C-alpha positions as CSV (number, residue, x, y, z in Angstrom):
1,M,36.5,59.0,61.3
2,L,39.1,60.2,59.1
3,N,42.4,58.3,59.1
4,D,46.0,59.8,59.3
5,D,46.5,59.4,55.5
6,Q,43.0,61.0,54.6
7,L,43.9,63.8,57.0
8,S,47.4,64.5,55.5
9,R,45.9,64.5,52.1
10,L,43.1,67.0,52.9
11,R,45.5,69.3,54.9
12,A,47.9,69.3,51.8
13,L,44.8,70.1,49.5
14,L,43.9,73.0,52.0
15,E,47.5,74.5,52.1
16,E,47.8,74.2,48.5
17,E,44.5,76.0,47.9
18,R,45.7,78.8,50.4
19,T,48.8,79.2,48.5
20,Q,46.9,79.6,45.3
21,L,44.4,82.0,46.5
22,I,47.1,84.2,48.1
23,Q,49.1,84.2,44.7
24,Q,45.6,85.1,42.9
25,L,44.9,88.1,45.3
26,Q,48.6,89.3,44.9
27,E,48.1,89.0,41.1
28,L,45.1,91.3,41.6
29,G,47.2,93.7,43.5
30,V,45.5,93.0,46.6
31,A,47.7,92.4,49.8
32,E,46.9,89.8,52.5
33,D,45.8,92.5,54.7
34,G,43.0,93.3,52.0
35,S,44.4,96.6,50.7
36,A,44.2,97.2,46.9
37,R,46.4,98.4,44.4
38,V,46.0,102.0,43.1
39,F,44.9,102.7,39.6
40,D,46.0,105.4,37.4
41,E,43.3,108.0,37.6
42,N,44.8,110.0,34.7
43,F,44.3,107.0,32.4
44,A,42.6,108.2,29.1
45,D,39.4,105.8,29.6
46,S,38.3,106.6,33.1
47,G,35.2,104.3,32.3
48,Q,37.4,101.4,31.6
49,V,39.4,102.1,34.9
50,A,36.2,102.1,36.8
51,A,35.0,98.7,35.3
52,E,38.4,97.2,35.8
53,Q,38.3,98.4,39.3
54,V,34.7,97.1,40.2
55,E,35.7,93.7,38.5
56,N,38.9,93.3,40.5
57,R,37.0,94.1,43.7
58,T,34.4,91.6,43.0
59,L,37.0,88.9,42.3
60,A,39.2,89.7,45.2
61,A,36.1,89.6,47.5
62,S,35.2,86.2,46.5
63,L,39.0,84.9,46.7
64,G,39.1,86.6,50.1
65,E,36.0,84.8,51.2
66,Q,37.4,81.5,50.1
67,L,40.9,82.2,51.7
68,I,38.8,83.0,55.1
69,E,37.3,79.4,54.8
70,V,40.3,77.8,54.0
71,N,42.2,79.4,56.9
72,H,39.0,78.6,59.1
73,A,39.5,74.8,57.9
74,L,43.3,74.8,58.6
75,A,42.6,76.3,62.3
76,K,40.4,73.5,62.9
77,F,43.1,70.9,62.2
78,D,45.2,72.6,65.0
79,L,42.1,72.2,67.3
80,G,41.5,68.8,66.3
81,T,37.9,69.4,65.0
82,Y,38.6,69.1,61.5
83,G,36.2,67.0,59.5
84,Q,33.5,67.6,62.2
85,C,30.0,69.2,61.2
86,E,29.7,72.5,62.8
87,V,26.0,72.0,62.9
88,S,25.3,68.4,64.0
89,G,28.7,67.6,65.4
90,E,28.8,64.5,63.3
91,P,31.8,63.4,61.0
92,I,31.7,64.8,57.5
93,P,32.1,62.1,54.9
94,Y,35.5,62.0,53.4
95,E,34.3,62.2,49.8
96,R,32.5,65.5,50.7
97,L,35.9,67.0,52.4
98,E,37.9,65.5,49.4
99,A,35.5,67.6,47.0
100,M,35.5,70.7,49.3
101,P,38.2,70.4,51.7
102,A,37.0,73.6,53.6
103,S,33.3,72.4,54.2
104,R,32.0,73.2,57.5
105,A,29.0,70.9,57.5
106,R,27.6,67.7,56.2
107,I,25.7,68.1,52.9
108,E,22.4,67.8,54.6
109,Y,23.3,71.1,56.7
110,A,25.1,73.0,53.7
111,G,23.3,76.2,53.0
């Protein structure tokens, strides 16, 4: 069972990660609603524009997935179920949560 200090530290880590993910998405030109910036289609090297769009979409998708996981973990705080394995119902060890605060499961159930 996690103590109050551990819970406070983990929540702070998740909130900091959430802020960083949102900032990174904004820097890529992706709004919180998932809409992306528009590229100048009249740019001289359309191949470069297409490559940049693919790269940005891939990175944005990865960051978006991470943000979903962080938001899920923060929601579990509100429900009082943070730190509980979603597979077994057993507590997730603090060391795992400290390394990966958005973990949904104990290491033996991680997929």
